[in-house]
N, C-alpha and C positions, 0 to 999 in steps of 0.2 A: 525233737529232732535227734536222730541217731548220729553221734559224733564219732569220728575216728580218733583212736589213741595213737600218740607218737611215742616210740620207745627211745632208749638211750643211744641206739645205733641209727636213728632216723627212719626206722621201719614204721609202717602204718598198719594198724590193727582195727578190725571191725569185730568187736567183742573179743573172742579168742582166736580169730582167724586172721592170719597175715594176708594183706592184700597188696597188689601192685597198683599204686595210685596213677591217676592220669598225669599228663605232663605238667599241669598246674592245678592247684587246689586252693580254695578259699581258706584262709587261716581261721575264720570263724567256725569252720566245720571240724576243727581239730581240737584235741585236748591233751594236755600233759598232766598226768595224774598228780604230781607233786606241786603243780601250780594251779590247782582248782581255786576258784574264788572262795573266800572265807571271811569270817569276822574275827578281828583281833581286838583284845581288850587292853586299855591303858589305864593305869591308876595314876591320877595326877597328884602332885604334892599335897593338895588340900583334901585328898581322899576321894575326889570325884572319879567315878568310873566312866570312861569314854569308850564307846565301841565304834570301830571303823570297819567298813566293808572294803576288802582289798581284792583287786582284779589284776591280772598280769597279761601284758601283750605278748605276741609271738616274738618280739624283739629280744626277749629274755633268753631265747634259745635258737635264734636264727641270725644270719648276717645278710647284707645286701647280696643279691644273687650274683652280681658281677664280682664280688669279693670272695665267692665260694671257691675253695681250693679243690673241691671234688667235682669233676665234670658230670654232666648227665643227670643231675639231681632234679627232683620235682620242684617246680617253682611254687612256693607258698605265698599266695597273694595276700598282702596286707593292704586292702583297698586296691589301688592301682600300682603299688610298689611290690615288685617281685623280691622275695627273700629265699634263702636256702637254709636247710638244717645245718647247724654248727655243733659238732660234738663237744667242743670246748665250752661253749656257752651253755649247752644243755647240762653238762656235768656241773659247771659252776652254779647253775640256777637252783641246785639243791640247797644253797645257802641264802637265797634271796628272802624267803619268808622269815628266817631268823633275824635278818637285818631289820625288818619291820616290827618284829616282836620286841626288839630292843631299841626302837626308835627314840625313846626318851634318853638313851645313853650314847647314841652314835653321833658322829659329826654330820651335820646337815648344812647345806649351803644353797642359796638361791642362785640359779644359773643366770648368766647375763641375758639370756633370752627372755627372762621374766615369765617364762611359760611353765617352768617346772623346778623341782628341787633335786639336788644330788645328795646321796647319803652313803657313807662308808663307815666301817669300824676302824678307828684310828689305831687300835691295838694290833691289827693284822695287816700291816703293810710289808710286803715282800718285794725286795728289789725295787722299791719306790712305787710299787703298784698295789692297789687294793681293789677288791670286788666292790663295785659302785652301782647303786640303783638310782635311776632317774624316774621321778614320779610327780604326779599332780595330786593335790589334796583339796577337797571342797566340802563345805557343809551340805549334807544331803541326808535326809531321813529316809529310812526304808526298813525292809525286813528281809533277811536271808536265812534259810533253814530255821525259821521260827525265832530268830534273834533280831531284835530291833537294834538299829545303829543310827548314829547321827553324823558320821563322816564317811566320805568315800575316797579311797586312794586308788589311783590308776598307775600301775608300774609300767612306764613307757619302755624302759630298756634296762638291762643290767649286764655288766661286763667288767673285766679288769682294765684299769686305766691308771695313769700316773697320779700320785697324791703328793702333797696336798693340792686340792683343786682350787681354781680361782672362783671367786664369788663371795657374796655376803654370807657370813656364818650366822646361823640361827639355832637356838636350842629347840629340842623336840617339844618341850613344854610350851614354849612360846609359839611355835608353829601350830600346835593343836589348839591352844587357847585363842589365838588370833583367828584361826579358821572357824572355830565355833562361834566367834563374835561376828563372823562375816567380813572380816577385815583381811586385806592383802598385806603381805610383808614386802616392802620396797627394796629393790636392789640398790646397794650403795657402792 
């Protein structure tokens, strides 16, 4: 499938040709080059090497269409939910992969919805806000680009928000260890 690339200005490209998109477009047909799916490696304290496949949703670089400050934008459809390109989220998303590369050192908490985790780097809080990623993690074996992995991480969203966040704190080592055992961490 030929995917369109989205640039830092919200422009759409088919290879090296800028295109005018239709009034709405399916998010699954778009790609952001710095958020391509990849495999991350974690070295656990006992020396075990754990590989995780990571994938990013369009919520890392879009906002609800109704919240979009720029009129006339293309609706980026995430299923049935219309979204719009957000330059602030797009620019901030250059840091999301680094958050996950440092998962073992960052603050992680279970959100009250019991559906996902939130993670931020506690060393970089500016005016009470920090770039925070919301994600799910599950035990799943597979192969990507010839690399076998045992975990799958889906980044649901990422944006600046107030810190510290509410929720049960969990260490990255514990999160990965429990997930590999097929166990869920309970919200307290």
